[in-house]
C-alpha positions, 0 to 999 in steps of 0.5 A, spaced: 336 534 346 341 531 352 345 536 356 352 535 352 356 534 358 352 529 361 351 525 355 359 525 354 360 523 361 355 517 360 358 515 353 365 515 356 364 511 362 360 506 357 366 505 353 371 505 359 367 499 361 367 496 354 374 497 354 375 493 361 371 487 358 375 487 351 381 487 355 379 481 359 377 477 353 384 479 350 387 476 356 383 470 356 385 469 348 392 470 349 392 465 355 388 460 350 393 461 345 399 459 349 395 453 352 393 451 345 400 452 342 403 448 348 398 442 347 399 442 339 407 442 341 405 436 345 401 432 340 405 433 335 411 430 338 406 424 340 404 423 333 410 424 329 416 421 334 412 416 338 407 415 333 402 413 339 396 418 336 393 420 330 396 426 326 388 429 326 390 431 333 396 436 331 392 438 325 386 440 330 391 444 334 393 448 328 386 449 326 384 451 333 390 456 334 389 459 327 382 460 329 384 464 336 389 468 332 383 470 328 378 472 334 384 475 337 385 480 331 378 482 331 378 483 339 384 487 338 381 491 333 375 492 337 379 495 343 383 499 338 376 502 336 373 503 343 380 507 345 379 512 340 371 512 342 373 513 349 378 519 346 373 522 342 368 523 348 374 525 353 376 530 348 369 533 347 369 534 355 375 537 354 372 542 349 366 543 354 370 545 360 375 549 356 381 545 356 382 544 349 387 549 347 394 546 345 391 538 345 389 538 338 391 539 330 391 546 330 391 547 322 397 552 323 399 550 315 393 554 313 395 560 316 400 562 310 397 567 304 391 569 308 390 576 310 386 576 317 387 569 319 393 571 324 388 577 326 382 573 328 386 566 331 383 562 326 389 557 325 394 555 330 395 554 337 388 555 341 385 557 335 378 557 332 380 551 327 383 547 333 376 548 337 372 546 331 377 540 328 374 533 329 376 531 322 381 526 321 382 526 314 386 531 310 380 532 305 376 533 312 381 538 315 382 542 308 374 543 307 373 545 314 379 550 313 377 552 306 370 554 309 374 558 315 378 562 310 373 564 305 366 565 307 360 563 302 354 566 299 347 566 303 344 560 299 350 556 301 350 558 308 343 556 309 344 549 306 350 548 311 346 550 317 340 545 315 346 540 315 349 542 321 343 542 325 341 535 322 348 532 324 348 536 331 343 530 333 346 524 330 351 523 336 352 516 334 354 517 326 359 523 328 362 518 333 363 512 328 365 517 323 370 520 327 372 513 330 373 510 323 377 516 320 381 516 326 385 509 324 391 514 323 393 521 325 391 524 319 389 519 313 394 521 307 388 521 302 392 525 298 396 519 295 389 516 293 387 522 290 394 523 286 393 515 284 386 517 281 388 523 278 394 520 274 393 517 267 391 509 267 397 505 264 393 503 258 393 495 259 388 493 255 383 486 255 388 484 249 394 483 254 390 479 259 388 474 253 395 474 251 398 473 257 392 468 259 394 464 253 401 464 255 399 461 262 395 456 260 401 454 255 405 453 261 400 449 265 399 444 259 407 443 258 407 442 265 402 437 265 405 433 259 412 434 263 409 431 269 406 425 265 413 424 262 410 425 255 415 430 253 422 432 256 423 437 262 427 442 258 420 444 254 418 447 261 424 451 261 423 453 254 416 455 255 417 459 261 422 463 257 417 464 252 412 466 257 417 471 260 419 474 253 411 475 251 410 478 258 416 483 257 412 487 252 408 490 258 413 490 263 413 497 264 406 498 264 405 493 269 411 496 274 407 502 273 400 500 276 403 496 281 408 501 284 402 506 284 397 502 287 402 500 293 402 508 295 394 508 294 393 502 298 394 505 305 387 509 304 383 504 301 380 500 307 379 507 311 375 510 305 371 504 304 369 504 311 367 511 311 363 511 305 359 505 307 358 508 313 356 515 310 351 511 305 348 507 311 346 513 314 339 516 313 338 524 312 333 529 311 337 535 309 338 537 302 345 538 303 346 531 306 342 528 301 345 531 295 352 529 298 349 522 298 347 522 291 353 525 289 357 518 291 353 513 286 357 511 280 353 508 275 347 506 280 352 503 285 355 506 291 362 507 292 364 502 297 362 496 293 366 499 287 372 500 292 371 493 295 372 490 288 379 494 288 381 492 295 379 485 293 384 485 287 390 489 292 388 483 297 390 478 292 396 482 290 398 481 297 397 474 297 401 472 291 407 475 294 407 470 299 414 466 299 411 459 298 406 461 293 410 467 289 413 462 284 407 459 282 404 466 281 410 468 277 409 462 273 402 463 271 403 471 270 398 472 276 401 479 278 400 481 270 393 479 270 392 483 277 395 489 274 391 489 268 384 488 272 387 494 277 388 498 271 381 497 268 378 499 275 382 505 275 380 507 268 373 506 269 372 509 276 379 512 278 376 519 276 370 518 281 375 518 287 376 525 288 369 526 288 368 521 293 374 524 297 370 531 297 364 528 299 368 525 305 371 532 306 364 535 307 361 530 311 367 531 316 367 538 316 359 539 317 360 533 322 365 538 326 360 544 326 355 539 328 359 537 334 360 544 336 353 546 335 351 540 340 356 542 345 354 549 345 346 548 345 345 556 347 349 558 340 344 560 335 344 560 327 345 567 325 340 569 320 343 571 313 340 576 309 342 579 302 341 586 303 348 589 306 353 590 308 350 588 315 352 586 322 347 586 327 348 582 334 345 582 341 349 579 347 355 578 342 361 574 345 368 571 343 367 563 342 374 561 344 372 564 351 368 560 356 361 562 356 360 563 363 367 568 363 365 572 357 362 579 357 357 580 352 356 586 348 351 589 343 354 591 336 350 593 330 353 596 323 349 598 317 342 598 316 339 603 320 345 603 324 352 607 323 357 604 318 363 606 323 364 605 330 370 608 333 371 605 340 376 609 345 378 606 352 384 605 356 389 599 355 386 592 357 379 594 357 377 590 352 377 593 345 381 588 341 377 583 344 371 586 341 374 586 334 376 579 335 369 577 337 365 580 331 370 578 326 370 570 329 363 570 329 362 573 322 367 567 320 363 562 324 357 564 321 359 564 314 362 557 314 355 555 316 356 554 324 352 557 330 355 563 333 356 566 340 351 571 341 343 571 343 342 573 336 345 575 330 343 578 323 348 579 317 349 579 310 355 575 307 361 579 308 369 580 306 373 581 312 379 586 313 383 586 319 389 590 322 389 587 329 396 583 329 400 587 324 408 586 325 414 589 322 419 585 317 426 585 318 427 581 311 422 586 307 425 592 311 418 594 313 417 597 320 410 596 323 407 602 321 409 601 314 406 594 314 400 597 317 399 602 311 400 596 306 395 592 310 390 598 310 391 599 302 389 592 301 383 592 305 381 599 301 382 595 295 378 589 297 372 593 299 372 596 292 372 589 289 367 587 294 362 593 292 362 595 299 360 588 302 366 588 307 367 589 315 373 592 317 376 591 324 382 597 325 385 596 332 389 602 334 389 605 327 396 608 325 398 608 332 405 608 329 406 615 327 405 622 331 398 624 333 397 630 327 399 625 322 394 619 325 388 624 325 389 626 318 390 619 316 385 616 320 380 620 317 381 619 310 382 612 311 375 611 315 372 616 310 374 612 304 372 605 307 365 608 309 364 612 302 365 605 298 360 602 303 364 598 308 362 597 315 367 596 321 370 598 328 376 602 329 379 602 336 384 607 339 386 610 346 388 617 342 382 621 344 384 626 338 381 620 334 374 620 337 373 627 333 372 622 327 364 621 328 363 629 328 367 629 322 364 623 318 356 625 320 351 620 321 356 615 318 360 614 325 358 614 332 363 614 338 363 608 343 368 606 349 370 601 355 371 604 362 376 602 367 376 603 375 382 603 379 380 600 386 385 599 392 391 600 387 388 595 382 385 596 375 379 593 374 374 592 368 367 591 366 368 590 359 362 593 357 361 597 351 358 604 352 356 610 348 360 616 348 368 617 349 372 615 354 373 620 359 380 618 362 386 613 360 389 608 365 396 608 362 399 613 368 395 609 373 398 602 370 405 604 371 404 607 378 401 600 380 407 596 378 412 601 382 414 606 376 414 613 379 411 617 374 
């Protein structure tokens, strides 16, 4: 497989060359349109004012101008899509170079009502979601966010891994899906889904027959009036009668036409995306199942949606000011409304499934893109027995690879269930907890992880890395923390012990005596339930916990050094208890006399 930075750079340059070529074509066609318009004006003047040339010449000029307009529109569409492809690879290079934070959609709306999303930076600026998210549809973003918010079981994870691994190498497919879905900022696929899930208006074929008969009657009367066989008033009376008959279905017709107006914005995008997905050969079981789920009565959905798009296109055409009076007289809006409602009744229920497939393909493509851009990151091995977390050379996936310091972390199985990590401020304790938590989230979503090797079981997660007080609720920081810990203990019981807890600076909002008793009770309770986890502290009194808990727990620590008045850290976790703290040294280093 090609080196991502080199491949992206070559494709970026190719698209920029393509844009330059298309821009030159755009300029030539624009000038050509002006020239043809000028020539057309001259021959029109010559044909109708001086009568010196045939009217065929201005007609030819009009045809030529119309042809250039069509060709120009096609070139402009190509330019637009080429620029989106250029942007796709430019953003890819930004991600590889670590310049992605704050430049993409960060999914901050998914933060609410989630117990550990803020603790692990799953959503928001510089979050895991912002790094991963290459989806453009609401369905794609919601699917990806759902996978990050809740882990899956072993079979589902393994199925996603195979699909992500296949999509990793499909650069052209991922590019085309991203370019197509990027027609708008975030396609409002929700409006199409809302329309699909609403009840049809109930316009029956009988209505079509009756309205068709009325339209034929008006045509017949019109012919008779035109041939002067009956008086013109009969045509007016036929219009009135036709309107009275059509009025019986006025409410249903208005309902159909108003609803499809909102859904129409997404039809083109969804149709093109589905057609591209249908055309891509796949081998992994998950991708094959997704393609199979698209078939409706043996036909691909892109063809079904193409039928609906033609009806909507006709609906737009008959609104033309020149054609509208004839369309109204022939009850064409009503006939199209009946055809749209029949399509809705036949296939509308399948649209949510089609959107689900698009969402999953986009989410899998996002993970596939991440996997391609980080070729050294392996897929984890998922096991049934647990709880278990065994990693080698683990690092944080939101940090640059060459700037990360890697550590081995093992919990459960033949290793201790609890690691108490001591160390001074800024030594790397919280970063290690986040590294463990974020890699678990990535693993359970089906993606690769930032480690040399990772073996784990499906796990629930409980974390207290970012606990805040609440003025509105009247909660102090300490009270908010113990409420969170209570929820973690409850979650551990519900998960039958298959939970990973990440308790940062546990109970640091209270005195040392209460902290020691409380921390021991909390960790013992979690360990007895069967949970595994990490507890950090810079209170050395808490390092007595492993001795009280026995083989269940072990002490580890991070070190620091003061060199030439500057604090330095190596961010490597070592066995045992830290032997000193740096608080006083840090205060002196910034000029405080202590």
